[in-house]
C-alpha positions, 0 to 999 in steps of 0.5 A: 763336153759342150755337144754333151750338154747341149744334147742333154739341154736339148733333151730336157727342152723336149721333154718340158714341151712334152709335159705342157703339150699334154698337161694343155690337153687336161687343162683345157679340157678339165681332165686328169689334171689337179688344175685346170681351166675352171678350177683353183681358188676364184677371185673377183672378176676383174682380177681373174681377168686382168691376171689370166690376160697378163699370162696370156700376153706373156705367152704371146710376147714370147711366142712371137718375138722370138720366132721373129728373123731379126730376134734369131739372128741377134739371138745366135751371137750369144747361143749355139745355132744348135741350142736356138730352137731347143731354147725357144721351145723352152721358153714357150713351155715354160710360159704355158706352165705359168698360165696353167700354175697361175691361171684363175678361173671365172666359172660363169657358164656361158654355154652347157650343152644337155645331153650324153650324145651331143656331149660326147660328140663334142668331147671327140671334137676335142680329142680330134683337134689335138691328134690333128696338132700332133699328127701335124708336126710328123707331116712335116719335121716334128724332130726339127720343129721341137729342136731334136734334130739339131741338137743330134746334128750337132752331135755328130758334127753336122750342119742341120740344113735349112727346113724343107718347104713341105705341103704333105697330107693336110698341108695339102688342104690348108697351110696351117693344120697345126694352128686349126688343130688348136682352134677345134681343141680350144672351142669344143666343149660341152660347158664353156665358162667365162674362163674358157671363153677368155682363153678361147677367144684370145688365143684364137684371135692371137693365133689369126693375127700371129699366122697371118701378120707375122708368120706368113709374111716371114715365110714369103720371105724366106721360101719366096714366090713358091710360098706365095703360090701355095697361099694363093692355092690353099686356104690358110686355116678354114679347109675348102674356102676360097683363098682371097690372098694376093700376094701383098 
């Protein structure tokens, strides 16, 4: 019974993730969804800035703290290992849904591309960014990344092995293609408003800091010399750029 409950919990967490991921495309792109980054009731500039900054901080803190090895070690003392990744995914998704729900638009236009051809090109780049994000998850292990492998292994009385270090496809060109996909999707817009620029700037800075100073530190510690060599040979985010990592 406990394993069945964990299975249902993991499936529910993955389903909520899918909703949050698909809604993100509409939210950032101002398409298909009832509440987007530039829609909704407007408040004062200061109020919108403050509320949006708090929303983004909640996501950043949850996403970063729960991903740290020390937190995971403590968290595993109170939850089943099979539930740990699903819980992380669930809370990350709920933090995103909170952003969508409570986001305050700042509709001042920063730039607006005129001409259908240029606008369509940017829209195409926008969708390409999201495609890179999705495909990159399958280039490693999509089902392990989002907790499904763990809950099915638990159901079959198997222990999920530690994640394998893989450098497939885009991972041969950059170390973090998922993050590159997000950055592309966030910046590629024909119309950039103040609210969109705030969202894009803060998330880009967060991605760069979290990847360089948190995630990569953990990966070097977990994988060791193999990852240090990978860092020296493959750029972090921008393809085909010289990597200046010196192993520290």
